[in-house]
C-alpha positions, 0 to 999 in steps of 0.5 A: 795833879789834875788831868786835862779835859779829854777835849784838850788832850786829843789836839795836844797829843796830835800836835806832839805826834806831828812835831808841830812845836818843831815845825813852828820853830822851823817856820819862825826861823824861815820867817826870820831869814825870809824877812832878812831877804825881803829887806835886801830884795823887793818883797813886792816882786811876785817871785820873792812873795812866792818864795817867802810863801813856799819856804814858810809852807815847807818849813811848817809841813814837816809833821804831816805824817805821824811816827807810826802809820799803824797807830794812826789807822787804829786810833779811836779818835777821828783824824779828819778834823785834826788834819784839816786844822793842821792844813789850815794852821799851815796856811795861816802861818804862811800868810802870817809870814808873808805879812810879817816880812813886808817892810813897813809902808808896803802892804800886800793886797789881801787877795795875794795873801789869801790866794797864795797861803790857801793854795800853798797849804793845799799843795803841801797837803796834796803832796802829803796825800800823794807821796807821804809826809816826808815828801810833801814839800816837793809839790809846792817847791817844785811848782814854784820852781817851774812857775819861774820859767813859764812865760807870762802870757794871757793864756789861762793855762799859763796863768794857772801854772803860775798862780803863785805869781799872778796878781789877785783877781786873776781868775785862773790863778784863783781857781787853781789855788782854790782847787789846791786848797779844797782838793788837797786839804780834803784828800789829806784830811779824809785819807791822810798821808800816803803810807 
């Protein structure tokens, strides 16, 4: 029996320790439910789009912390690239869910998908860094819930608070999503989840 090259063993072990197969199955189930709900409601509504995105991110973020914090700290392998790839995979999966749940004949602008997927993935990574992997879902879900109640105005602070609901090209929304993506992704990749 031949052994897998060491380059492949690291990501495979990481994905098993982070329960990525179960997280992907949960995201697929969420995508199926989201697709059904998008067929019932208007998927062009920014609130439905935000809920689709956040539900995909929350479902796929279950493995942002490992089983044993001591093992993570003493591992010989560098975790930062694997963690960064994990966050990027969450964002890509969330973007794919958003695109797959769009009925034929309708399309989201690419800006919606990129801004929302990157910002939501960064928010869940920031949540993992702040509160640990088990509570990482709280930041994107809570932010989405609060955004529904912030009045829609031209104020930059209101647009930043409702970045998930803003049309592409809204500067405050793009900067907020970029800050979450870069800041949250870097904090999680470099420091890992809170123990």
